[in-house]
N, C-alpha and C positions, 0 to 999 in steps of 0.2 A: 475554408472548406474543412480544415484541422477541426475547429473550434465545435463547426455546427456538427461534427461526426461524435463528436466526446458528448455535446450537449444530448445528442440522440441518443447516442449509448444510455447514458444516467436515467434516461426519461424510459428507456427499455428496462435497465435495469429494477427500476423503483417499479414499476408497471408489473415485472415479473414475481417481485417481492411479496406484490398484494395481492397476486393471483395466487401465487402459492399458501399464504394463509386462507385464503376463503379457500382453497384445497384441501386442506387439511382440515377446517372448520368443517366443512360439509360432509365429513366424515360423521359429524354430534348434529346435523340434520339443520333446523332454522336457527336455532339457537346458538350453536355453534356459528354459524355464517355471522351473525349478527358482532360476534364476540371478536371472530376474526378479521371482521371487515375494519372495529375501530382498533382493535389493536394492529393489525398491516398499516393503518392509517399515522399509526403514532411513532411505527416505527420509519416511514416514510420521511415524515416530518423530523424525526431525530437524525438520521441517515444523511438527510440533504442538508441540515443546517448544522447539524454538529458530531459529523463522521469524524472531522481535522480535530476538534475537543477530545471526541475517545482516543483517536488514534496517540495524541501527546500525552495525555493523560495514563494511557496503558503501556506508553513507554517511559514512564515518570520522568517529563518533559520539563527541565527547568528554563524558565524565560531567561536570558540576557541580555545585557546593554554595552552601550561602548566602557562605562566603567566595569562593571563586573566582568568583562571578558572580552579587553578593546582589540585582542590580535583579532579575534574570530569574527568579530561584529564590524570592523573597519575594512577585513577582507569582501564579507557578506556586501559590504555596501558599495566598494566598488567595483565587484563584479555584478550588482545588479543593475548599477549605473550603466555599465556596456552593456546590459541587454536590453536598456532603457524600461526596467519594470521598479514599480514603489516598492520603497525598502521594506520586505519582510519582517516578520516575527522571526527571533532567535531562537531558537533550543540547543540545551547540551541534556544528554540523557545519560542515568548513573549505570553504563553498561561497558563491559572487557572488551566485548566482539565491537570490530572497527566497524561502522556501517552508516549510512547516512538517509534522510527520505525527505522530502518536502509534502505539505500537505495547505489546503484550503481551497474553498469553493470559486475562488477569483484571484486575478494577481493583487487584487488589493487587499483580500483577506488572507495570504500565503504567510507560511511560517517554512522554513527551513530549519531541521534536528539533524545534529548531527553527536554521537557517542563521546564518550570520552577515552574510548579505545580509539577512536578515527584519530584524534587529536592527539594520543600519545603515538600512533605507528605514524601518522604520515609526517612526509616532508611540506614544506611551503606551496613549492609548487602540484604536488599532488593532494593535497586540501582544496588547493583552487579550481585543480581540475574537477572534483568531486563535486564542489558546491557551485561549479559552472553547469553539471550537470544537474542538479535541483531545481537550479534557475532557469534549465533550459525545459523541465516538466511544469514549470511554472508557465513561463512564460507561451508553452505549447497548451496550458488549459486542460494537462494527463492528471493535475491533481485531483479535480472532483470526481473525476469517476475511478480513479485510483480507491482514494476512500469510502467514497458510496458501495465501493465492490468487497473492500475490507471488511466495511461494518456489515454485509450482506453476508457475508462467508462464513461471519461470524454467527450469523443467526442461522445459519444453514448448518452449522457445525452442532448449534445447540439444539434443533429441531433432532440431527441425526441421534443427540447422543439423549436426547427425550425419546425418541424412537427406542432407542435399545435399553433405556431404565423399562420404558412400558414391557418391554417383551421380556425381562427377565422375572416378571409380576407374573403369579400362579394363575389371576384372574383375567389377566390381559388377552385383550384380541392380537395374534402374532401379524394377523394382517396389517393392523397399523404400523407395527414394529417395521414392516417389510417395506411398505409404502412410504414412511417416513424418511427411514433410510436411500431407499433406490431416488425419491426427491431431492433430496440432500447432496446427493451424491451426481445426480444430473446437474444441479444446480450450479454444483462445482464447476464441473466441465463446462458447462454455458458461460458460466464468467471467465474461465482461463481462455476461451473462443472472443468473448468480448472487450477483452483486455488483451488487446494484440502485444505480442512481445517484440512488435516490430518498433514498440515506442521507445524501447530503449535503445535500438540504433540511431533514432532520430532522435534526441536526449542527448545522448554519446556525440553524435557530430556538430551539434548546438552547442553543448557546452563546451566544445574545444575551440569552437569559434568561439566564444564568449570568453573563455581563456584565451585565448589569441594562439592557442599550439595545444597540440594533441598528446604531447609528450605525458603531459601532469596525470592526465587520467587513465593514459594508458599503463603509465607503472603504476598509480593506484588500482587500477582492477585486477595489473597482476596479483600485486600483495592482497588485496580483497580476497581475492580466489582461493589463493592458498589458507589465508587466516582463517574464513570462515569454515572449511572444513574440520578445524583445530577448538576454534571456540565455540561453544551456543550461544546465541542470541537468547538469553534467559527474558522472556516477554511470554505473558499469559492466554497470546492469540496470534497463532501463526497464520491465521487466516489474512494476516494483515503484511504477509509476505512481500505482496505485490508492491508495495509501498517502496520497497529498500532499494538503493543503489544495484545490492547485488544480493541475490537469496540467503538468508541468513539459515544456517543451520540449528532448526530448533529445539535440538535435543530431544525429539522423538516422533512418532509417528502419527497423524491424523489423515479424518477426510478429506480436509481439506488440503493437506501439505501433500498430496498425494500427486498432485497434476502442480508442475513446475511453471512460476508465472516468470521466466529470465530466459533469454536465449542464453546459448553456453558463450563464458566467457573469453573462451578464444577467438571466436568467429566477430565478438565486439572488438576486439584489439585487432586484428586483421584489418577490420573495417576502418579504423581509428589508423591504423598504419598505413591505410591509403589514401588519405587523406593529407601524410605529410608534405 
């Protein structure tokens, strides 16, 4: 049921993206509609097949193996065996802010990425808790909907900025600016509604089961919550915030960052405490 729901949401998101392009293209008549149709089709293809690659490249992830990062790789291997999953690719991202995310359109195409800040600040039990949480997202097939949503949210942010840019020109139509910005804002709100924050509670519970105890994840979430308020995650696309284990401080306000993508950390910890 969970897999079917995520697949349905993915289809709706891709359909909404096409509809958005057609709406904007209609402002320029039939030619605009044709261009929008072509561009929307390309974007749908990219969002479905390459959204995971986009996310990893945006975070400057470097793939590692048992030789280059033996402890991390073996930990992921052990936990994925407990979860009954294929071995995902493992990445390290060169960021001081501690965080992690999983991506990929299926468990066979999955990747787990952690920042250098996470490796420096977490002990073994905490790191296991974080990785188990991310593997739970893979097992529950949350990763496709999350990465597609991040790609689409980035497109919405671009359209909003494009609309504002048009509004700054003397000969531009202010109606275009208003419509595009409103559509982008509403689209971001829709994405927030479709990417249910309850998935984090499910991944927390399943991750605790994979790790064998909720203690490591509880401790990690406490640390991550405190550090995320102090250390900005330097990334070019805050629209990807929904991917991470905890919503990062992005170092600035954007149209898409107005909408929280994660439930309050204290509620997540309380839910994990009840699993003891």
